[in-house]
Residue frames as a rotation matrix with the C-alpha (Angstrom) as fourth column:
UNK 1
-0.267 -0.897 0.353 -15.98
-0.850 0.046 -0.525 -18.28
0.454 -0.440 -0.775 122.00
UNK 2
0.028 0.357 0.934 -18.10
-0.841 0.514 -0.172 -20.82
-0.541 -0.780 0.315 123.85
UNK 3
0.939 0.291 -0.186 -18.25
-0.339 0.672 -0.658 -22.94
-0.067 0.681 0.730 120.79
UNK 4
0.280 -0.953 -0.113 -14.46
-0.643 -0.099 -0.759 -22.65
0.712 0.285 -0.641 120.54
UNK 5
-0.335 -0.375 0.864 -14.17
-0.942 0.165 -0.294 -24.07
-0.032 -0.912 -0.409 124.03
UNK 6
0.432 0.612 0.663 -16.47
-0.509 0.772 -0.381 -26.99
-0.745 -0.173 0.644 123.34
UNK 7
0.905 -0.112 -0.410 -14.89
-0.330 0.422 -0.844 -27.85
0.268 0.899 0.345 119.98
UNK 8
-0.120 -0.993 0.001 -11.36
-0.768 0.092 -0.634 -28.06
0.629 -0.077 -0.773 121.71
UNK 9
-0.195 0.223 0.955 -12.94
-0.837 0.469 -0.280 -30.17
-0.511 -0.854 0.095 124.51
UNK 10
0.778 0.625 0.064 -14.33
-0.422 0.595 -0.684 -32.45
-0.466 0.505 0.727 121.73
UNK 11
0.506 -0.743 -0.439 -11.04
-0.579 0.085 -0.811 -32.67
0.640 0.664 -0.387 120.09
UNK 12
-0.441 -0.739 0.509 -9.44
-0.861 0.188 -0.473 -33.76
0.253 -0.647 -0.719 123.23
UNK 13
0.228 0.619 0.752 -12.11
-0.669 0.661 -0.341 -36.37
-0.708 -0.425 0.565 123.80
UNK 14
0.945 0.143 -0.295 -11.55
-0.324 0.547 -0.772 -37.85
0.051 0.825 0.563 120.38
UNK 15
0.069 -0.960 -0.271 -7.72
-0.644 0.164 -0.747 -37.97
0.762 0.226 -0.607 120.88
UNK 16
-0.533 -0.312 0.786 -8.04
-0.819 0.425 -0.386 -39.76
-0.213 -0.850 -0.482 124.28
UNK 17
0.558 0.733 0.390 -10.52
-0.508 0.673 -0.538 -42.20
-0.657 0.102 0.747 122.77
UNK 18
0.806 -0.359 -0.471 -8.06
-0.393 0.270 -0.879 -42.85
0.443 0.893 0.077 119.94
UNK 19
-0.338 -0.897 0.286 -5.20
-0.834 0.144 -0.533 -43.40
0.437 -0.419 -0.796 122.45
UNK 20
-0.043 0.480 0.876 -7.54
-0.783 0.529 -0.328 -45.74
-0.621 -0.700 0.353 124.37
UNK 21
0.897 0.442 -0.026 -8.31
-0.357 0.688 -0.632 -47.83
-0.262 0.576 0.774 121.24
UNK 22
0.361 -0.823 -0.440 -4.58
-0.489 0.235 -0.840 -47.88
0.794 0.518 -0.317 120.09
UNK 23
-0.406 -0.631 0.661 -3.43
-0.903 0.165 -0.398 -48.84
0.142 -0.758 -0.637 123.57
UNK 24
0.449 0.638 0.626 -6.11
-0.617 0.727 -0.300 -51.73
-0.646 -0.252 0.720 123.66
UNK 25
0.906 0.011 -0.424 -4.87
-0.388 0.422 -0.819 -52.94
0.170 0.906 0.387 120.42
UNK 26
0.024 -0.988 -0.149 -1.21
-0.652 0.098 -0.752 -52.97
0.758 0.116 -0.642 121.51
UNK 27
-0.361 -0.168 0.917 -1.93
-0.857 0.447 -0.255 -54.73
-0.367 -0.878 -0.305 124.85
UNK 28
0.704 0.610 0.363 -3.99
-0.434 0.775 -0.459 -57.39
-0.562 0.166 0.811 123.02
UNK 29
0.743 -0.464 -0.482 -1.04
-0.385 0.292 -0.875 -57.81
0.547 0.836 0.038 120.54
UNK 30
-0.260 -0.933 0.248 1.49
-0.795 0.061 -0.604 -58.15
0.548 -0.354 -0.758 123.27
UNK 31
-0.060 0.260 0.964 -0.54
-0.744 0.632 -0.217 -60.67
-0.665 -0.730 0.156 125.18
UNK 32
0.829 0.507 0.234 -0.95
-0.311 0.768 -0.561 -62.84
-0.464 0.392 0.794 122.08
UNK 33
0.828 -0.540 -0.149 2.16
-0.086 0.140 -0.986 -62.58
0.554 0.830 0.070 120.11
UNK 34
-0.215 -0.938 0.271 4.76
-0.346 -0.186 -0.920 -61.90
0.913 -0.292 -0.285 122.95
UNK 35
0.784 0.618 -0.054 3.47
-0.205 0.341 0.918 -64.03
0.585 -0.709 0.394 125.78
UNK 36
0.754 -0.498 -0.429 5.74
0.657 0.579 0.482 -64.20
0.009 -0.645 0.764 128.74
UNK 37
-0.187 -0.863 0.469 7.85
0.760 -0.430 -0.488 -61.29
0.623 0.265 0.736 127.70
UNK 38
-0.071 0.120 -0.990 8.38
0.872 -0.475 -0.120 -58.65
-0.484 -0.872 -0.071 130.33
UNK 39
0.511 0.320 0.798 7.15
0.721 -0.665 -0.195 -55.23
0.468 0.675 -0.570 129.32
UNK 40
-0.589 -0.721 0.365 9.04
0.433 -0.663 -0.611 -51.95
0.683 -0.201 0.703 130.15
UNK 41
-0.653 0.358 -0.667 7.90
0.682 -0.103 -0.724 -50.05
-0.328 -0.928 -0.177 133.18
UNK 42
-0.784 0.334 -0.523 6.48
-0.443 -0.891 0.096 -47.09
-0.434 0.307 0.847 131.11
UNK 43
-0.679 0.493 -0.545 4.40
-0.320 0.469 0.823 -49.58
0.661 0.733 -0.160 129.08
UNK 44
-0.550 0.411 -0.727 3.03
0.708 0.692 -0.145 -51.18
0.443 -0.594 -0.671 132.23
UNK 45
-0.666 0.280 -0.692 2.11
0.433 -0.609 -0.664 -47.84
-0.607 -0.742 0.284 133.92
UNK 46
-0.701 0.387 -0.598 0.51
-0.571 -0.808 0.147 -46.31
-0.426 0.445 0.788 130.81
UNK 47
-0.528 0.507 -0.681 -1.10
-0.672 0.241 0.700 -49.14
0.519 0.827 0.214 128.79
UNK 48
-0.830 0.165 -0.533 -2.02
0.273 0.953 -0.131 -51.90
0.486 -0.254 -0.836 131.19
UNK 49
-0.321 0.836 -0.446 -4.52
0.779 -0.035 -0.626 -49.99
-0.539 -0.548 -0.640 133.08
UNK 50
-0.881 -0.165 0.443 -5.75
0.458 -0.530 0.714 -48.06
0.118 0.832 0.542 129.88
UNK 51
0.124 0.990 0.061 -9.29
0.939 -0.137 0.316 -47.14
0.321 0.018 -0.947 131.13
UNK 52
-0.012 -0.100 -0.995 -7.89
0.659 -0.749 0.067 -43.87
-0.752 -0.655 0.075 132.54
UNK 53
-0.897 -0.433 0.090 -7.50
0.333 -0.529 0.781 -42.46
-0.290 0.730 0.618 129.10
UNK 54
-0.344 0.813 0.469 -11.18
0.701 -0.110 0.705 -42.28
0.625 0.571 -0.532 128.72
UNK 55
0.569 0.498 -0.655 -11.52
0.818 -0.429 0.385 -40.09
-0.089 -0.754 -0.651 131.91
UNK 56
-0.334 -0.939 -0.082 -8.70
0.922 -0.344 0.178 -37.92
-0.195 -0.016 0.981 130.92
UNK 57
-0.690 0.023 0.724 -10.70
0.353 -0.862 0.364 -35.09
0.632 0.506 0.586 129.34
UNK 58
0.200 0.805 -0.558 -12.99
0.901 0.073 0.428 -34.85
0.385 -0.588 -0.711 132.46
UNK 59
-0.163 -0.196 -0.967 -11.19
0.705 -0.709 0.025 -31.77
-0.691 -0.678 0.253 134.05
UNK 60
-0.969 -0.198 -0.150 -11.53
0.054 -0.757 0.652 -29.90
-0.242 0.623 0.744 130.72
UNK 61
-0.344 0.934 0.094 -15.25
0.599 0.141 0.788 -30.88
0.723 0.327 -0.608 130.44
UNK 62
0.152 0.365 -0.918 -15.72
0.980 -0.174 0.093 -29.48
-0.126 -0.914 -0.385 133.90
UNK 63
-0.499 -0.528 -0.687 -13.95
0.432 -0.839 0.331 -26.39
-0.751 -0.131 0.647 132.96
UNK 64
-0.913 0.278 0.299 -15.81
0.238 -0.232 0.943 -26.05
0.331 0.932 0.145 129.67
UNK 65
0.110 0.988 -0.112 -19.14
0.831 -0.029 0.556 -26.12
0.546 -0.154 -0.824 131.61
UNK 66
0.080 -0.087 -0.993 -17.81
0.810 -0.575 0.116 -23.49
-0.581 -0.814 0.024 133.98
UNK 67
-0.861 -0.437 -0.261 -16.59
0.188 -0.751 0.633 -21.22
-0.473 0.496 0.728 131.15
UNK 68
-0.731 0.591 0.341 -19.94
0.439 0.025 0.898 -21.79
0.522 0.807 -0.278 129.32
UNK 69
0.234 0.825 -0.514 -22.06
0.952 -0.086 0.295 -20.67
0.200 -0.558 -0.805 132.24
UNK 70
-0.513 -0.408 -0.755 -20.18
0.540 -0.837 0.085 -17.31
-0.667 -0.364 0.650 132.48
UNK 71
0.544 0.715 -0.440 -21.94
0.211 -0.624 -0.752 -14.28
-0.812 0.316 -0.490 130.97
UNK 72
0.884 -0.301 -0.357 -19.00
-0.454 -0.373 -0.809 -13.39
0.111 0.878 -0.466 128.88
UNK 73
0.721 -0.646 0.252 -15.97
0.550 0.754 0.360 -15.36
-0.422 -0.121 0.898 127.92
UNK 74
0.567 -0.574 -0.591 -12.75
-0.530 -0.803 0.271 -13.37
-0.631 0.159 -0.760 127.34
UNK 75
0.784 -0.358 -0.507 -10.34
-0.419 0.298 -0.858 -14.12
0.458 0.885 0.084 124.62
UNK 76
-0.194 -0.949 0.249 -7.56
-0.845 0.033 -0.534 -14.68
0.498 -0.314 -0.808 127.00
UNK 77
-0.035 0.318 0.948 -9.58
-0.802 0.557 -0.216 -17.20
-0.596 -0.768 0.236 128.96
UNK 78
0.920 0.391 -0.010 -10.51
-0.273 0.624 -0.732 -19.15
-0.280 0.677 0.681 125.79
UNK 79
0.506 -0.769 -0.390 -6.89
-0.543 0.066 -0.837 -19.16
0.670 0.635 -0.384 124.68
UNK 80
-0.255 -0.555 0.792 -5.67
-0.965 0.100 -0.241 -20.25
0.055 -0.826 -0.561 128.06
UNK 81
0.346 0.494 0.797 -8.12
-0.475 0.826 -0.305 -23.13
-0.809 -0.273 0.520 127.98
UNK 82
0.939 -0.117 -0.323 -7.00
-0.253 0.400 -0.881 -24.03
0.232 0.909 0.346 124.36
UNK 83
0.050 -0.996 -0.072 -3.37
-0.788 0.005 -0.616 -23.95
0.613 0.087 -0.785 125.48
UNK 84
-0.306 -0.151 0.940 -4.03
-0.834 0.518 -0.188 -26.40
-0.459 -0.842 -0.284 128.35
UNK 85
0.710 0.645 0.284 -6.05
-0.371 0.685 -0.627 -28.65
-0.599 0.340 0.725 126.08
UNK 86
0.796 -0.423 -0.433 -3.15
-0.444 0.076 -0.893 -28.72
0.410 0.903 -0.127 123.68
UNK 87
-0.310 -0.871 0.380 -0.51
-0.879 0.110 -0.464 -29.41
0.362 -0.478 -0.800 126.20
UNK 88
-0.104 0.393 0.914 -2.69
-0.780 0.538 -0.319 -32.06
-0.617 -0.746 0.251 127.70
UNK 89
0.902 0.425 0.074 -3.43
-0.241 0.638 -0.731 -33.78
-0.358 0.642 0.678 124.51
UNK 90
0.478 -0.827 -0.294 0.26
-0.614 -0.076 -0.785 -33.55
0.627 0.557 -0.545 123.49
UNK 91
-0.410 -0.578 0.706 1.37
-0.910 0.306 -0.278 -35.22
-0.055 -0.757 -0.652 126.72
UNK 92
0.324 0.601 0.731 -1.16
-0.552 0.747 -0.370 -37.98
-0.768 -0.284 0.574 126.27
UNK 93
0.958 0.025 -0.284 -0.20
-0.275 0.344 -0.898 -38.71
0.076 0.939 0.337 122.76
UNK 94
0.107 -0.994 -0.001 3.53
-0.817 -0.087 -0.570 -38.63
0.567 0.061 -0.822 123.72
UNK 95
-0.356 -0.312 0.881 3.22
-0.848 0.504 -0.165 -41.01
-0.392 -0.806 -0.444 126.60
UNK 96
0.598 0.616 0.512 0.88
-0.354 0.777 -0.521 -43.51
-0.719 0.131 0.682 124.77
UNK 97
0.857 -0.253 -0.448 3.15
-0.384 0.266 -0.884 -43.52
0.343 0.930 0.131 121.65
UNK 98
-0.187 -0.972 0.140 6.36
-0.859 0.093 -0.503 -44.00
0.476 -0.214 -0.853 123.65
UNK 99
-0.198 0.137 0.971 4.61
-0.708 0.665 -0.238 -46.76
-0.678 -0.734 -0.034 125.76
UNK 100
0.810 0.547 0.212 3.37
-0.250 0.649 -0.718 -48.54
-0.530 0.529 0.663 122.64
UNK 101
0.719 -0.571 -0.397 6.75
-0.515 -0.053 -0.856 -48.39
0.468 0.819 -0.332 120.83
UNK 102
0.032 -0.809 0.587 8.95
-0.999 -0.024 0.022 -49.44
-0.003 -0.587 -0.809 123.74
UNK 103
0.332 0.102 0.938 8.06
-0.417 0.908 0.049 -53.16
-0.846 -0.407 0.344 123.86
UNK 104
0.937 -0.047 0.345 8.70
0.318 0.520 -0.793 -53.66
-0.142 0.853 0.502 120.18
UNK 105
0.625 -0.778 0.062 12.09
-0.620 -0.543 -0.566 -51.92
0.475 0.315 -0.822 120.39
UNK 106
0.040 -0.553 0.832 13.21
-0.895 0.351 0.276 -54.35
-0.445 -0.755 -0.481 122.93
UNK 107
0.824 0.311 0.473 12.29
-0.051 0.873 -0.485 -57.27
-0.564 0.375 0.736 120.60
UNK 108
0.916 -0.402 0.010 14.79
-0.029 -0.090 -0.996 -56.04
0.401 0.911 -0.094 117.96
UNK 109
0.680 -0.732 -0.043 18.26
0.241 0.169 0.956 -57.12
-0.693 -0.660 0.291 118.62
UNK 110
0.870 -0.406 -0.280 21.01
-0.487 -0.616 -0.620 -55.10
0.079 0.675 -0.733 116.90
């Protein structure tokens, strides 16, 4: 069970690093190709200070250390941990994907 906890934490770290890379590429693209264009508020809040995505898994790393130091890890505790990792990762991906898509949808005029 302890390996499961660490694998889930590693998965979240990989997802948050991927989101950081994608957000960096989108910010560079916006700065070079759409200079002077105002970005939506969600994009500004999520993507412009994108360093926070690297620190996002930190609470789960701390909890994984705590769970690993316990003598026995119950199945319910491991599944609760996995559920919070999945919800946190899903929220991170949803916010980053929405923030990345918003500026490009404003460029298209229907």
